[in-house]
C-alpha positions, 0 to 999 in steps of 0.5 A: 784125704784122697791119697790117690789124688794127692800122690798123683799131684806130687809126681805129675801135673801133666795135662794128660792126667785125669782120664782112663788113658792119656791121648797123645798124637792119635794114641791112648796110653793106659795102665793098670795093676792087678796084684795078689791080695789086692785084686785076687787071692792065692787061696782062690787059685788053690781052691779052683775058684779062679785059674791062672789063665782067668787071672791073666785074662782078666788082668788084660781085660781091665786094661782094655776096658780103659781103652774102650771107654776112650773110644780107642782100639787096643794095638799093643801091650807091655806086660810086667809080671812078678812071678812066685818062685814056686811056679812050675812050667805048667803054671807059667804056660797056664798064665801065659795062655790067659794073656794070649787069649786076650790078645787074640780076642781083642787083636793086640800084640804084646811087644815087651815088658819085664819079669821078676821073681816075687813072693806073690803074683803081681801083674802090671800092664800098659795098653797102647791104643789108637783112636781118631776121636778120643772121648774124655771125662770132661765132655759132659754138657748141661742137660746131658743124660747120664747112662751106664751099660749092663747091670751093676751089683753082681761083681760085689756080690760075687766078690763077697762070696769068694771072700767067704770061701765060696765058689762062684760061677765061671760066667761071673763078671767078676771072673770075666768082665763083659766089655761092651766094646763093639756097641761103644765103638759104634755109639761113640759118635753120639757120646759126649763123655765116658769112663769105665766103672771100675771103682763103683758107680758112686765113686766114678760119678764123682770123678765125672763130676769133677772132670766136667764141673757138673752135678747130677739130678737123679731120676731114681734112687740107686741102692748102695749095693748097686752104686758101690759094686766095683770091678764091673767094667760097664761103661758110664757115659753122657749123651745129649738128649737128642742123640739118646734114641740113636744110642738106644737103637745101636744098643739094641743091635748089640743086645746091650742094656742101657740104663738112663738114671740121671741128668747133668745139672749145675753143681757138683757131686760127691760120693758119700763112700770112701775111696777103697784104694787106700784105707786109713 
């Protein structure tokens, strides 16, 4: 059973569910959690593998990624932080510096939220973004090319290194996702459907398949370590064949790699890998 889908259906049947964010009256509302022992480990901080600034910055970027995938520009953020009682002033300053850097880099403003005391560091963020042309998961048309930006696989590799107690490069995408925002904003007029790759390509393709009621004809075999690498935050998108050249030209302008790996066909697609959000 997909517990995530089951639970969402119990609490809401809103027509706005099902995308990286909810588009309402010109704004996109998106929200993600970033919790200790789920998305990062306390030991990583203690060993210097990740700083509190990097954790705060990444927690913002994974939320901003949802807005980008819907062709929306972030404007405001609401942040809830559960703070361990052991944190000192210097820890709080370092944590806050990560949030402030993300706001500066992506031109958004923190307008509120909440703070509570907790045994672990838990962060929950809502991003409010603006767009005149939202891009949904449901827009894939038959014959569309299915593509993704960048390279996949390094986030899973680096996560495994961290879990094994090994240090990784500070430039790792697992520490600092590389959002392809400016490429995507310019290319968006030629894109029919999109989402960010957060749960891994295979699982996110299943979501795209369900939303657009289509299947995929793959041009090549995708290795498991590529298709199951989560927290990549590359953009998975569909475009008509006639617009591919225009998107490739824009990608070249922004030094962004484009991978064309499948075509939309009649049918459906289901990943053979289980959803990692809930483990039986």
